[in-house]
C-alpha positions as CSV (number, residue, x, y, z in Angstrom):
1,M,13.0,11.9,9.4
2,I,10.7,12.9,6.6
3,T,9.7,9.2,6.2
4,R,8.8,9.1,9.9
5,L,6.7,12.2,9.6
6,I,4.9,10.9,6.6
7,A,4.3,7.6,8.3
8,A,3.0,9.3,11.4
9,S,0.6,11.5,9.4
10,V,-0.7,8.5,7.4
11,L,-1.2,6.5,10.6
12,A,-3.1,9.4,12.2
13,A,-5.3,9.8,9.2
14,A,-6.0,6.0,9.2
15,S,-7.2,6.1,12.8
16,S,-10.2,8.1,11.7
17,M,-11.1,5.8,8.8
18,A,-13.3,2.8,9.0
19,F,-12.3,0.0,6.7
20,A,-14.2,-3.0,5.8
21,Q,-12.9,-6.3,7.2
22,G,-10.1,-7.4,4.8
23,D,-10.1,-10.9,3.4
24,A,-6.6,-12.1,2.6
25,S,-7.9,-15.0,0.5
26,A,-9.9,-12.6,-1.7
27,A,-6.8,-10.5,-2.3
28,K,-5.0,-13.4,-4.1
29,A,-6.8,-12.3,-7.2
30,K,-6.0,-8.7,-6.6
31,V,-2.2,-8.7,-5.8
32,A,-0.9,-9.5,-9.3
33,M,-0.1,-5.9,-9.8
34,C,1.8,-5.8,-6.5
35,V,4.0,-8.9,-6.9
36,G,6.2,-7.7,-9.7
37,C,7.7,-4.9,-7.5
38,H,6.9,-5.6,-3.8
39,E,7.8,-9.3,-3.7
40,I,11.3,-9.1,-5.3
41,P,14.0,-8.6,-2.7
42,G,16.1,-5.5,-3.4
43,Y,14.0,-4.5,-6.4
44,K,14.5,-1.0,-7.8
45,A,12.0,0.7,-10.1
46,S,13.2,3.1,-12.7
47,F,10.2,5.3,-13.1
48,P,10.1,8.2,-12.7
49,T,13.6,7.9,-11.1
50,V,15.4,5.0,-9.6
51,Y,13.5,4.1,-6.5
52,S,14.1,1.3,-4.0
53,V,10.8,-0.6,-3.7
54,P,9.9,-1.7,-0.2
55,K,8.9,-5.2,0.7
56,I,5.5,-4.9,2.1
57,A,4.9,-8.4,3.4
58,G,4.5,-8.4,7.2
59,Q,3.7,-4.7,7.4
60,S,0.9,-3.5,9.7
61,V,-2.5,-3.9,8.1
62,K,-3.5,-0.3,9.2
63,Y,-0.3,1.1,7.8
64,L,-0.8,-0.6,4.4
65,E,-4.5,0.6,4.3
66,S,-3.5,4.1,5.2
67,A,-0.6,4.2,2.7
68,L,-2.9,3.0,-0.2
69,V,-5.5,5.5,0.7
70,A,-2.9,8.3,0.8
71,Y,-1.7,7.3,-2.7
72,R,-5.4,7.1,-3.9
73,K,-6.0,10.6,-2.5
74,G,-2.8,12.0,-3.9
75,D,-1.2,12.7,-0.5
76,R,1.6,10.4,-1.6
77,S,3.1,11.2,-4.9
78,H,4.7,8.1,-6.6
79,P,3.0,8.1,-10.0
80,T,2.8,4.3,-10.4
81,M,1.4,3.8,-6.9
82,R,-1.1,6.7,-7.4
83,A,-2.4,5.1,-10.6
84,I,-2.7,1.7,-9.0
85,A,-4.3,2.9,-5.8
86,G,-6.7,5.1,-7.7
87,S,-8.2,2.0,-9.2
88,L,-8.8,0.3,-5.8
89,S,-12.0,0.3,-3.8
90,D,-12.0,0.4,0.0
91,Q,-12.7,-3.3,0.0
92,D,-9.7,-4.0,-2.4
93,I,-7.5,-1.9,-0.1
94,A,-8.7,-3.8,3.0
95,D,-8.2,-7.2,1.3
96,I,-4.7,-6.3,0.0
97,A,-3.7,-5.0,3.4
98,A,-5.0,-8.2,5.0
99,Y,-3.0,-10.3,2.5
100,Y,0.3,-8.6,3.0
101,G,-0.2,-8.0,6.7
102,S,-0.6,-11.7,7.2
103,K,2.6,-12.7,5.3
């Protein structure tokens, strides 16, 4: 239930944001930090606690954009994702979302 509420609030926030057009081919140089966790089926991270890492390929572009922005703003709290998203520009987020949204 909480996950659905978070997803709904993230999607609502995303509807008011204007993102640059994402370029999936440009993201190929940007997703190295994502592959090690999000492209391994059944992967579990152990920091700060054991956490089942979701596969993000095929997710909605808007959902991915809004999730990354929420991590960057601190609205989502996973420390590794907050650090990674904090280093991303709006264009990086749009490109990465386009890449994983098209897989």
